[in-house]
Each structure stands twice: as C-alpha cells, then as structure tokens.
C-alpha positions as CSV (number, residue, x, y, z in Angstrom):
1,X,0.0,0.0,0.0
2,X,2.7,2.4,0.9
3,X,4.4,1.7,-2.4
4,X,1.3,2.6,-4.3
5,X,0.8,5.8,-2.4
6,X,4.4,6.8,-3.0
7,X,4.1,6.0,-6.7
8,X,0.9,8.1,-6.9
9,X,2.6,11.1,-5.1
10,X,5.6,10.9,-7.4
11,X,3.4,10.8,-10.5
12,X,1.4,13.8,-9.3
13,X,4.5,15.8,-8.6
14,X,5.9,14.9,-12.1
15,X,2.6,16.0,-13.7
16,X,2.6,19.3,-11.8
17,X,6.2,20.0,-12.7
18,X,5.4,19.5,-16.4
19,X,2.4,21.8,-16.2
20,X,4.6,24.4,-14.5
21,X,7.2,24.1,-17.2
22,X,4.5,24.5,-19.9
23,X,3.0,27.5,-18.1
24,X,6.4,29.1,-17.7
25,X,7.5,28.4,-21.2
26,X,4.7,30.4,-22.7
27,X,5.3,33.7,-20.9
28,X,9.1,33.3,-21.3
29,X,8.7,32.9,-25.0
30,X,6.3,35.8,-25.2
31,X,8.7,37.9,-23.1
32,X,11.7,37.1,-25.3
33,X,9.7,38.1,-28.4
34,X,8.7,41.4,-26.8
35,X,12.3,42.0,-25.8
36,X,13.4,41.4,-29.4
37,X,10.8,43.8,-30.7
38,X,11.8,46.5,-28.1
39,X,15.5,46.1,-29.0
40,X,14.7,46.4,-32.8
41,X,12.6,49.5,-32.2
42,X,15.4,51.1,-30.1
43,X,17.9,50.4,-32.8
44,X,15.7,51.9,-35.4
45,X,15.2,55.0,-33.2
46,X,18.9,55.4,-32.6
47,X,19.6,55.0,-36.3
48,X,17.2,57.7,-37.1
49,X,19.1,60.0,-34.7
50,X,22.4,59.6,-36.6
51,X,23.8,63.0,-37.7
52,X,24.5,63.4,-41.4
53,X,26.5,66.4,-42.8
54,X,24.2,69.0,-44.4
55,X,26.0,71.4,-46.7
56,X,24.8,74.9,-47.0
57,X,22.7,75.3,-50.1
58,X,23.0,78.1,-52.7
59,X,19.6,79.4,-51.7
60,X,20.7,79.6,-48.0
61,X,23.9,81.4,-49.0
62,X,22.0,83.9,-51.1
63,X,19.5,84.6,-48.4
64,X,22.2,85.0,-45.8
65,X,24.3,87.2,-48.1
66,X,21.3,89.5,-48.7
67,X,20.5,89.6,-45.0
68,X,24.1,90.4,-44.0
69,X,24.5,93.0,-46.7
70,X,21.4,94.8,-45.4
71,X,22.5,94.6,-41.8
72,X,26.1,95.7,-42.5
73,X,25.1,99.2,-43.7
74,X,21.9,99.6,-41.7
75,X,21.2,102.3,-39.1
76,X,24.0,104.6,-40.4
77,X,23.8,108.3,-40.8
78,X,24.1,109.3,-44.5
79,X,27.1,111.3,-45.8
80,X,26.3,115.0,-46.0
81,X,28.8,117.2,-47.6
82,X,32.5,116.7,-47.5
83,X,34.1,114.4,-44.9
84,X,36.7,115.8,-42.5
85,X,39.3,113.7,-40.8
86,X,37.5,113.8,-37.5
87,X,34.3,112.7,-39.1
88,X,36.0,109.9,-40.9
89,X,37.5,108.6,-37.7
90,X,34.2,109.0,-35.9
91,X,32.4,107.0,-38.6
92,X,35.0,104.3,-38.5
93,X,34.8,104.0,-34.7
94,X,31.0,104.0,-34.7
95,X,30.2,101.8,-37.7
96,X,33.3,99.7,-38.4
97,X,32.5,96.0,-38.0
98,X,35.9,95.3,-36.3
99,X,35.0,97.9,-33.7
100,X,31.6,96.3,-33.2
101,X,33.3,92.9,-32.6
102,X,35.5,94.5,-30.0
103,X,32.5,96.1,-28.2
104,X,30.6,92.8,-28.2
105,X,33.6,91.0,-26.8
106,X,33.8,93.5,-24.0
107,X,30.1,93.2,-23.3
108,X,30.4,89.5,-23.2
109,X,33.2,89.7,-20.6
110,X,31.1,92.0,-18.5
111,X,28.2,89.6,-18.6
112,X,30.5,86.7,-17.6
113,X,31.6,88.9,-14.7
114,X,28.0,89.1,-13.5
115,X,27.6,85.4,-13.8
116,X,30.8,84.8,-11.7
117,X,29.6,87.2,-9.0
118,X,26.2,85.4,-8.8
119,X,28.0,82.0,-8.7
120,X,30.2,83.2,-5.9
121,X,27.5,84.8,-3.7
122,X,24.5,82.4,-4.1
123,X,24.4,79.0,-2.4
124,X,23.3,75.9,-4.1
125,X,19.5,75.2,-3.8
126,X,18.7,71.7,-5.1
127,X,15.2,70.5,-5.6
128,X,14.5,66.8,-6.2
129,X,11.3,64.7,-6.7
130,X,11.0,61.1,-7.6
131,X,8.6,58.2,-8.0
132,X,9.7,54.6,-7.3
133,X,7.7,51.4,-7.7
134,X,8.3,47.6,-7.8
135,X,6.4,44.5,-8.7
136,X,6.6,42.8,-5.4
137,X,6.9,43.5,-1.7
138,X,10.2,44.7,-0.4
139,X,10.2,42.2,2.5
140,X,13.1,41.0,4.6
141,X,13.8,38.8,7.6
142,X,16.4,38.7,10.3
143,X,18.8,36.0,11.5
144,X,20.3,35.5,14.9
145,X,24.0,36.0,14.9
146,X,24.4,33.7,17.9
147,X,22.2,30.7,17.0
148,X,22.0,31.2,13.2
149,X,18.2,30.8,13.3
150,X,15.6,33.2,11.9
151,X,14.7,35.5,14.7
152,X,11.7,37.4,13.1
153,X,9.1,36.7,10.5
154,X,9.6,38.2,7.0
155,X,8.3,41.8,7.2
156,X,8.3,45.0,5.1
157,X,8.6,48.7,6.0
158,X,8.3,50.2,2.5
159,X,5.4,50.6,0.1
160,X,5.5,49.1,-3.3
161,X,5.0,52.6,-4.8
162,X,6.7,55.4,-3.1
163,X,7.0,59.2,-3.8
164,X,9.9,61.3,-2.5
165,X,10.8,65.0,-2.6
166,X,13.4,67.2,-1.0
167,X,14.7,70.8,-1.1
168,X,18.3,71.2,0.1
169,X,20.4,74.3,0.4
170,X,24.1,73.8,0.6
171,X,27.1,76.2,0.8
172,X,30.7,75.0,0.4
173,X,33.3,77.3,1.9
174,X,36.0,75.9,-0.5
175,X,33.8,76.5,-3.5
176,X,33.1,80.0,-2.3
177,X,36.8,80.8,-2.2
178,X,37.4,79.3,-5.6
179,X,34.4,81.3,-7.0
180,X,35.8,84.4,-5.4
181,X,39.1,84.0,-7.3
182,X,37.2,83.1,-10.5
183,X,35.2,86.4,-10.2
184,X,38.4,88.4,-9.7
185,X,40.0,86.7,-12.7
186,X,36.9,87.5,-14.8
187,X,37.0,91.1,-13.6
188,X,40.6,91.4,-14.9
189,X,39.5,89.7,-18.2
190,X,36.8,92.4,-18.5
191,X,39.4,95.1,-18.0
192,X,41.7,93.4,-20.5
193,X,38.9,93.3,-23.0
194,X,38.5,97.1,-22.6
195,X,42.2,97.5,-23.4
196,X,41.8,95.2,-26.5
197,X,39.0,97.5,-27.6
198,X,41.4,100.5,-27.1
199,X,44.0,98.7,-29.3
200,X,41.4,98.1,-32.0
201,X,40.4,101.8,-31.8
202,X,44.0,102.8,-32.2
203,X,44.5,100.5,-35.2
204,X,41.4,101.7,-36.9
205,X,42.4,105.3,-36.3
206,X,45.8,104.8,-37.8
207,X,44.3,103.1,-40.8
208,X,41.7,105.8,-41.3
209,X,44.4,108.5,-41.0
210,X,46.5,106.8,-43.7
211,X,43.6,106.2,-46.1
212,X,42.2,109.7,-45.5
213,X,45.3,111.6,-46.4
214,X,45.9,109.3,-49.4
215,X,42.4,110.2,-50.6
216,X,42.7,113.9,-49.8
217,X,46.0,114.4,-51.6
218,X,44.8,112.4,-54.6
219,X,41.6,114.3,-54.8
220,X,43.5,117.6,-54.5
221,X,45.4,116.8,-57.8
222,X,42.4,115.3,-59.6
223,X,41.6,118.4,-61.8
224,X,45.3,118.8,-62.8
225,X,45.6,115.1,-63.5
226,X,42.5,115.0,-65.7
227,X,43.8,118.0,-67.7
228,X,47.3,116.6,-68.1
229,X,46.0,113.2,-68.9
230,X,43.9,114.6,-71.7
231,X,46.9,116.5,-73.2
232,X,49.1,113.5,-72.8
233,X,46.7,111.2,-74.6
234,X,46.4,113.8,-77.4
235,X,50.2,113.9,-77.6
236,X,50.4,110.1,-77.7
237,X,48.0,110.1,-80.6
238,X,50.1,112.7,-82.4
239,X,53.2,110.6,-81.8
240,X,51.5,107.6,-83.4
241,X,50.5,109.7,-86.4
242,X,54.1,110.9,-86.7
243,X,55.2,107.3,-86.8
244,X,52.6,106.3,-89.4
245,X,53.3,109.4,-91.6
246,X,57.1,108.9,-91.3
247,X,57.5,112.6,-90.3
248,X,60.5,111.6,-88.2
249,X,63.1,109.0,-88.4
250,X,61.8,105.6,-87.2
251,X,63.9,105.5,-84.1
252,X,63.1,109.1,-83.2
253,X,59.4,108.4,-83.8
254,X,59.4,105.3,-81.6
255,X,61.4,107.1,-78.9
256,X,59.0,110.0,-79.0
257,X,56.0,107.6,-78.8
258,X,57.6,105.7,-75.9
259,X,58.1,108.9,-73.9
260,X,54.4,109.9,-74.4
261,X,53.2,106.5,-73.5
262,X,55.3,106.5,-70.3
263,X,53.8,109.9,-69.3
264,X,50.2,108.5,-69.9
265,X,51.0,105.5,-67.8
266,X,52.3,107.5,-64.9
267,X,49.3,109.9,-65.0
268,X,46.9,106.9,-65.1
269,X,48.5,105.5,-62.0
270,X,48.1,108.8,-60.2
271,X,44.5,108.9,-61.4
272,X,43.8,105.4,-60.1
273,X,45.2,106.3,-56.7
274,X,42.1,108.3,-55.9
275,X,39.7,105.4,-56.6
276,X,41.7,103.0,-54.5
277,X,42.2,105.3,-51.6
278,X,38.6,106.3,-51.5
279,X,37.5,102.6,-51.6
280,X,39.8,101.8,-48.7
281,X,38.6,104.7,-46.7
282,X,34.9,103.8,-47.5
283,X,35.6,100.2,-46.2
284,X,37.0,101.6,-42.9
285,X,34.0,103.9,-42.5
286,X,31.7,100.9,-43.3
287,X,30.4,102.6,-46.4
288,X,29.7,100.6,-49.5
289,X,32.9,100.4,-51.5
290,X,31.3,102.1,-54.5
291,X,30.0,105.1,-52.5
292,X,30.5,108.6,-53.9
293,X,31.8,111.1,-51.5
294,X,34.4,113.8,-51.2
295,X,36.9,114.6,-48.4
296,X,38.2,118.0,-47.3
297,X,41.0,118.9,-49.6
298,X,44.0,120.7,-47.9
299,X,44.9,124.0,-49.4
300,X,48.5,124.8,-50.6
301,X,49.1,127.0,-47.7
302,X,48.0,124.4,-45.2
303,X,50.6,121.9,-46.3
304,X,52.8,122.5,-43.3
305,X,54.5,119.7,-41.3
306,X,52.7,119.4,-37.9
307,X,54.8,120.0,-34.8
308,X,55.2,117.5,-32.0
309,X,54.3,118.9,-28.6
310,X,56.0,116.2,-26.5
311,X,59.7,115.2,-26.2
312,X,60.9,111.6,-26.7
313,X,61.2,111.1,-22.9
314,X,57.6,112.2,-22.5
315,X,56.4,109.8,-25.1
316,X,58.3,107.0,-23.5
317,X,56.6,107.8,-20.2
318,X,53.2,107.8,-21.9
319,X,53.9,104.4,-23.5
320,X,54.9,102.8,-20.2
321,X,51.6,103.6,-18.5
322,X,49.0,104.2,-21.3
323,X,49.7,101.6,-24.0
324,X,46.7,99.2,-24.1
325,X,49.0,96.2,-24.7
326,X,51.0,97.0,-21.5
327,X,47.8,97.5,-19.5
328,X,46.3,94.3,-20.8
329,X,49.4,92.4,-19.9
330,X,49.3,93.8,-16.4
331,X,45.8,92.5,-15.9
332,X,46.8,89.1,-17.2
333,X,49.8,89.1,-14.8
334,X,47.2,89.7,-12.0
335,X,45.4,86.6,-13.2
336,X,48.6,84.6,-13.0
337,X,48.8,85.4,-9.2
338,X,45.1,84.6,-8.8
339,X,45.5,81.3,-10.6
340,X,48.3,80.3,-8.2
341,X,46.2,81.1,-5.2
342,X,43.3,79.2,-6.6
343,X,45.4,76.1,-7.3
344,X,46.7,76.1,-3.7
345,X,43.2,76.6,-2.4
346,X,41.9,73.6,-4.2
347,X,44.3,71.4,-2.2
348,X,42.6,72.4,1.1
349,X,39.7,70.3,2.6
350,X,36.2,71.6,1.9
351,X,33.6,72.4,4.5
352,X,30.0,72.1,3.4
353,X,27.0,73.5,5.3
354,X,23.6,72.1,4.3
355,X,20.0,72.4,5.4
356,X,16.8,71.2,3.8
357,X,13.2,69.9,4.0
358,X,12.2,66.4,2.9
359,X,9.0,64.5,2.2
360,X,8.2,60.8,1.7
361,X,4.9,59.1,0.9
362,X,5.9,55.8,2.6
363,X,2.9,54.8,4.7
364,X,5.1,53.0,7.2
365,X,6.9,56.2,8.3
366,X,5.8,58.0,11.4
367,X,6.8,61.4,10.0
368,X,6.2,62.1,6.3
369,X,7.8,65.5,6.4
370,X,11.0,66.5,8.2
371,X,13.8,69.0,8.1
372,X,17.5,68.3,8.5
373,X,20.8,70.3,8.7
374,X,24.4,69.5,9.1
375,X,28.0,70.2,8.3
376,X,30.5,68.0,6.4
377,X,34.2,68.2,6.0
378,X,35.9,66.3,3.1
379,X,39.3,66.5,1.5
380,X,42.1,64.4,-0.1
381,X,44.8,63.9,2.5
382,X,47.3,63.1,-0.2
383,X,47.0,66.7,-1.6
384,X,49.7,67.7,0.9
385,X,52.2,65.9,-1.2
386,X,51.5,68.1,-4.2
387,X,51.5,71.4,-2.3
388,X,55.1,72.3,-3.0
389,X,54.9,71.3,-6.7
390,X,51.8,73.3,-7.2
391,X,53.3,76.3,-5.5
392,X,56.5,76.1,-7.6
393,X,54.4,75.9,-10.8
394,X,52.4,78.9,-9.8
395,X,55.5,80.9,-8.9
396,X,57.0,79.9,-12.3
397,X,53.9,81.2,-14.0
398,X,54.1,84.5,-12.1
399,X,57.7,84.9,-13.0
400,X,56.9,84.2,-16.7
401,X,54.2,86.8,-16.6
402,X,56.6,89.4,-15.1
403,X,59.3,88.7,-17.7
404,X,56.7,88.8,-20.5
405,X,55.5,92.2,-19.3
406,X,59.0,93.5,-19.2
407,X,59.6,92.2,-22.7
408,X,56.5,93.9,-23.9
409,X,57.5,97.2,-22.3
410,X,60.9,96.9,-24.1
411,X,59.1,96.3,-27.4
412,X,56.9,99.3,-26.7
413,X,59.9,101.5,-25.9
414,X,61.5,100.4,-29.2
415,X,58.3,101.3,-31.1
416,X,58.2,104.7,-29.6
417,X,61.8,105.4,-30.6
418,X,61.2,103.9,-34.1
419,X,58.1,106.0,-34.6
420,X,59.9,109.1,-33.3
421,X,62.8,108.5,-35.8
422,X,60.4,108.0,-38.7
423,X,58.5,111.1,-37.8
424,X,61.7,113.1,-37.9
425,X,62.8,111.5,-41.2
426,X,59.4,112.1,-42.8
427,X,59.4,115.7,-41.7
428,X,62.8,116.2,-43.2
429,X,61.8,114.4,-46.4
430,X,58.6,116.5,-46.7
431,X,60.8,119.7,-46.6
432,X,62.9,118.3,-49.5
433,X,59.8,117.4,-51.6
434,X,58.2,120.8,-50.8
435,X,61.3,122.5,-52.2
436,X,61.3,120.2,-55.3
437,X,57.6,121.0,-55.9
438,X,58.3,124.7,-55.7
439,X,61.2,124.4,-58.2
440,X,59.2,122.2,-60.6
441,X,56.2,124.6,-60.4
442,X,58.5,127.4,-61.4
443,X,59.8,125.3,-64.4
444,X,56.2,124.7,-65.4
445,X,55.4,128.5,-65.3
446,X,58.5,129.3,-67.4
447,X,57.7,126.5,-69.9
448,X,54.1,127.7,-70.2
449,X,55.4,131.2,-71.0
450,X,57.8,129.8,-73.6
451,X,55.0,127.8,-75.2
452,X,52.8,130.9,-75.4
453,X,55.7,132.7,-77.2
454,X,56.3,129.6,-79.3
455,X,59.7,129.1,-77.9
456,X,58.8,125.6,-76.8
457,X,56.7,122.9,-78.3
458,X,53.4,121.5,-77.0
459,X,55.1,118.2,-76.3
460,X,57.5,119.9,-74.0
461,X,54.5,121.4,-72.2
462,X,53.0,118.0,-71.7
463,X,56.3,116.5,-70.4
464,X,56.8,119.4,-67.9
465,X,53.2,119.2,-66.8
466,X,53.5,115.5,-66.2
467,X,56.7,115.9,-64.2
468,X,55.0,118.7,-62.2
469,X,52.1,116.5,-61.3
470,X,54.3,113.6,-60.3
471,X,56.5,115.9,-58.2
472,X,53.4,117.5,-56.6
473,X,51.9,114.1,-55.9
474,X,55.2,113.0,-54.3
475,X,55.1,116.1,-52.1
476,X,51.5,115.5,-51.1
477,X,52.2,111.9,-50.3
478,X,55.2,113.0,-48.3
479,X,52.8,115.3,-46.3
480,X,50.5,112.4,-45.8
481,X,53.4,110.4,-44.5
482,X,54.2,113.1,-42.0
483,X,50.6,113.0,-40.8
484,X,50.7,109.2,-40.6
485,X,54.0,109.2,-38.8
486,X,52.6,111.7,-36.3
487,X,49.6,109.4,-35.7
488,X,52.0,106.4,-35.3
489,X,53.9,108.3,-32.6
490,X,50.6,109.0,-30.8
491,X,49.7,105.3,-31.1
492,X,53.1,104.1,-30.0
493,X,52.8,106.3,-26.9
494,X,49.2,105.1,-26.1
495,X,47.6,108.5,-26.7
496,X,44.0,108.0,-27.8
497,X,42.0,110.4,-30.0
498,X,38.8,109.1,-28.4
499,X,38.0,110.4,-24.9
500,X,37.6,107.9,-22.1
501,X,34.0,108.8,-21.5
502,X,31.6,109.8,-24.3
503,X,28.1,110.8,-23.1
504,X,26.7,111.3,-26.6
505,X,27.4,108.6,-29.2
506,X,25.9,110.5,-32.2
507,X,28.2,111.1,-35.2
508,X,28.4,114.8,-34.7
509,X,29.2,114.4,-31.0
510,X,31.9,111.9,-31.7
511,X,33.5,114.1,-34.3
512,X,33.5,117.0,-31.9
513,X,35.0,114.9,-29.1
514,X,37.7,113.6,-31.5
515,X,38.5,117.2,-32.7
516,X,38.9,118.4,-29.1
517,X,41.1,115.5,-28.1
518,X,43.3,115.9,-31.2
519,X,43.6,119.6,-30.5
520,X,44.5,119.0,-26.9
521,X,47.2,116.5,-28.1
522,X,48.6,119.0,-30.6
523,X,48.8,121.7,-27.8
524,X,50.5,119.3,-25.3
525,X,47.5,119.5,-23.0
526,X,47.8,115.9,-21.7
527,X,49.6,115.6,-18.4
528,X,52.8,113.6,-18.8
529,X,53.3,110.8,-16.1
530,X,56.6,111.2,-14.3
531,X,58.4,108.0,-13.8
532,X,61.3,107.7,-11.3
533,X,63.9,105.3,-12.7
534,X,65.1,102.6,-10.3
535,X,68.9,102.4,-9.5
536,X,70.4,99.6,-11.6
537,X,73.1,97.2,-10.4
538,X,76.1,98.8,-12.2
539,X,76.9,102.4,-13.1
540,X,77.8,101.3,-16.7
541,X,74.3,99.9,-17.1
542,X,72.8,103.2,-15.8
543,X,74.8,105.2,-18.3
544,X,73.9,103.0,-21.2
545,X,70.2,102.9,-20.3
546,X,70.0,106.7,-19.8
547,X,71.8,107.3,-23.1
548,X,69.6,104.9,-25.0
549,X,66.4,106.4,-23.6
550,X,67.4,110.0,-24.0
551,X,69.3,110.1,-27.2
552,X,67.4,108.6,-30.1
553,X,70.4,108.6,-32.5
554,X,72.4,106.4,-30.1
555,X,69.9,103.6,-29.8
556,X,71.4,100.6,-31.7
557,X,68.0,99.0,-32.2
558,X,66.5,102.1,-33.8
559,X,68.8,103.2,-36.5
560,X,69.0,99.9,-38.4
561,X,65.2,99.6,-38.5
562,X,64.8,103.1,-39.7
563,X,67.5,102.7,-42.3
564,X,66.1,99.4,-43.5
565,X,62.7,101.0,-43.9
566,X,64.1,103.9,-45.9
567,X,66.2,101.5,-48.0
568,X,63.3,99.3,-48.8
569,X,61.2,102.3,-49.7
570,X,63.9,103.6,-52.0
571,X,64.3,100.2,-53.7
572,X,60.5,100.1,-54.3
573,X,60.7,103.3,-56.3
574,X,58.8,105.4,-53.7
575,X,61.4,107.2,-51.5
576,X,58.6,109.2,-49.8
577,X,57.3,106.0,-48.1
578,X,59.0,106.2,-44.7
579,X,56.3,105.0,-42.3
580,X,57.1,101.4,-41.3
581,X,54.1,99.3,-40.1
582,X,56.1,96.2,-39.3
583,X,56.6,97.2,-35.8
584,X,52.9,96.9,-35.0
585,X,52.9,93.4,-36.4
586,X,55.9,92.5,-34.3
587,X,54.3,93.6,-31.1
588,X,51.1,91.8,-32.0
589,X,53.1,88.6,-32.5
590,X,54.8,89.1,-29.2
591,X,51.5,89.6,-27.4
592,X,49.8,86.7,-29.2
593,X,52.6,84.4,-28.0
594,X,51.8,85.3,-24.4
595,X,48.1,85.5,-24.6
596,X,46.2,83.4,-22.2
C-alpha cells in the first residue's frame, strides 16, 4: 500500500512540474519576443538620430548674403557734404565692424563677470522629486548571529509605490573661495577686453588716417591730373600719327611715342590712386565700396608739417603707462597670481554646510515631512604631497608673466623710438619734396610762357606738366606720410584720440570729441606721467640705459630699423614711403605668443 501511495505522489509531482514548465515556457517565449521587438525599435530609433552632414545650399547662401549686406550698412547716418578727418575717424569708430566685434567681446566679458559674481554669492539650492515602484513587496527577515536561526518573521517597511521629494540648500566654503578668485579673474579679463578695444580703436584710427590723407592728396590733384592726362593722350595720338606718316626717323618716332606712353601710364597710375584710396577709406567707415563722397582737400598754404608737442622722454613715459598692450598684460599678470592662489586653495579640505526639507509618501513612516541640517568636511589627505609642486608651478607662472610684461615694455619703448625717428625723417623728407615741388612749379610756369611765345613745343609742355604733377603728388604723399608718422607716434605712446567717457554717441558728438582731443594733443595738454627710474646694479648699465632712452640717435635698435625702412622704400621706387608698419605686427606677434 505504501508503495502505491508513494508512486501516486511521485506521479502527481511529475505532472505538476510538467504543467509548471509548460505554463512558464509560454510567458518566457512571449517575453523574449517582446524583448526582441523592443530592441529592434530602439535600434531603429537610434539609427534615425544619426547625424549626417548637411552642406549649406546656394539658396541659403544667397538669403544669408542678402541679410548680411542689409545689416552691414543699416542704421548709419548718411554722408552729408565733404568728410573731414575727424568725421572719418568717428564714422569708423561707430560703424566699423571690427570695432563692433571688440565692443561685443567687451560686453560678453562684462556679462560673464556678472555670472561669476552670482555663482560666488549664491548658495546651491537643489530640488528633487521622484517616483519609485516595484512588482513585489520589499520584504526581509532577520537571522540571529548567535544561533543562526531566523529571529523574526519576514516583514516590510516600504510601500511598493513610493514618492519622495526634498529641497536642500548647501554652501561650500571651498567653492566660495574658488568662486571668489574666479570672479576676480573674470574682472581682470573684463578690463583686459577694454584694453583690447582701445587697441582696436588705435589700429582703426591709424588706418583711417592713412587712407584719408591718401584720398585727400589724390583728390587735390584730380583736376590737374585730368587735364594733363587729356593732353598726354592727345600727344600720344600725335606721336602715333608721326610714326605712321614717317615725319621723323623711325627710331626718333618710336622714342617719342615711348616717352608719351610713359607719361600717360604715370598719369593713369596717379588717377587710379584716388579710386583705390577712397574705396579703402569707405571700407574703414563701413560705407559701400562704390560710395560717392568727397573729403576735405587741404589747401596749398595748409601743407605744413605738424609739430610734436612732446619730447621723446615724455612719449616713452606715456607708453609705459598708457599703451593698451601693456595695461592688458598687467591684468593678465594679476590673473597669474590669482590662478596660483586658486590652485593652492583647491588642495585644502572643503567644509560644506547644508539644510533642507524632505517629504516621503511611505505609509510605514511615522513622520512624512521633516527638516535636516548639518556640516560636512571632506578632503584628499594626499594633496599635501603636491602642495610644494603646485606652489612652484604657480611661482614659475608668475615669473613668466613678469618677464613677458618686461619684454612687452621693451618692445613698446622700441616702437616709440622707431616712430619718433620715422616722424623726424618724414618731416625732413617733406621739406625736400616741398622744395622740389616749388622748383618744378617754377619750371612749369617758365615752360608755359615759352609755349605761349612759341619758344617751346606743346610736347615739352606735356612733359613738364606730367613731371610737375608727379612731383606734386610725391610732395603731397610726403605730407600724408608726415601725418601718418605723427599718428604712429601717438599710437606708440598710447595716446587715444577718443575720450575715455563719451556721453553722446551721435556722429556729430563723436566728431567734436575727437576734434577736441586731437587739438589737446597738438597743444600738449595731456599731463605727462613722471616715472622715477630705479637704480640699476652697475653704473655702466645706468649710463647705457640713460643714453639709450634720452638720445634717439644712439639707440642701436632704432637706427638699423629706420635705415632698412628707408632702403626698402627707395628700392621700391617710392622714396617718400617712410612709415614702417612692421613694428605693430611684431608687437602683436609678441603679445599673441603670451596671450592666455
């Protein structure tokens, strides 16, 4: 009997196990099929999110070009009458796109400073909310450590679905210190952006001054060039007829034709200078390149070399304290010190204060809402091993910033001396060209009288007129070079034509402010900073330094540069080109190498 009962019990268990296997196989198969479908759908979704390169179409380029062209010249005061130098500079400073970029960069740095201040002052306020659920009960039991038996029945203290929320305010003392240094770094960056804007203003002013005087001197000779060009073309046609009719020997006819053609070529070059100079000036003033306008033409009596109201020592003192590059480097040197302190501060342990309110929907809790507060100290104890290395690296960075600032000041002093030498040379060159123009004008008057009395031919009149125009053009360009050299001296010294504070940004107000500032510079009305020289290590060094700073002709780094500029100008066929712009590129390269 017992054997039959055991056999029946075994068969029942076997049948129940088979049924369980069958019942479990069906949901497992359905679950695996659903899993495959979910994975396939996820792969399709991810494949649809793959990024493909989309080139800009021609239609988009055309639309963008039309929009940019409209915005580039929008909201500008139209040109009324002739443009003075002050108005040209004002237009460039107000409408030039490069100046707008500098202003936007400065505004961006100011906004970042506000962000850093808020990040430093405000604590962190974190809000969290969550929903958690599970498919079975989170039950557990306990086991006796002594006997190893279960001491309690399986129980739970958590709902299957639970909602939580909390609002915590925390404030870390270490983060506050780091944010404080970040804010000071950003403040220096904002000031450095202002100095970069000053540098852009100085560069634009120099370019406008150069283009303006090129256009003014070319426009001044335009009537004479037009008349002489007409006569030269008529003479060239007559020379061609002489060759065709064999009125002269073939060699003489060709030589005569060559001379006339050379005169026409030179006059056409002078005539094209006006178009090129005006297009360049229009671009600086952000006018369309094809704009028609006139500039104020200097009279013959106003062509006098401007006087410099400051000595070389005064200009060197100005450059040491006013140059935007030097001031920007000073702000960046401050940041080097701050970065060192911030790096050392990161090695210290952090103290965090926190307080918050919490809520939990768990029905097993006695209190569903509560508040908590506390303090926490954390830090990496091994940071003490890197303290000395971080400190040495920071000190090396500070030393590098100091040496870079000294190298920049040396480059600035060299620029001041070079600009001073070029101003002196251009003034002397202008005197020579002015004398040549006076003599050539006298030759033209005598030739005109001779032609009227039939003592000279019309061809000689054309030749002398062409030479007079070329000599006058060289004199006028020499005058423009004097003006440009004067502007280069002001820029090298860090003297701005734009006041520090401008209440009215209208074009007329800017022009008036620039005119007043320029007049004040010409009169020497800007106070010169007095620098007391430190006592160097050796008397020989003192003598050499003083001699180099006070005597321009004894500076070994100045004379070769000026001589090379004059030599290169002479080799190019334009001896009146004495203003050297390479020194500005050299300084920008030096500063770009140390930018951070």
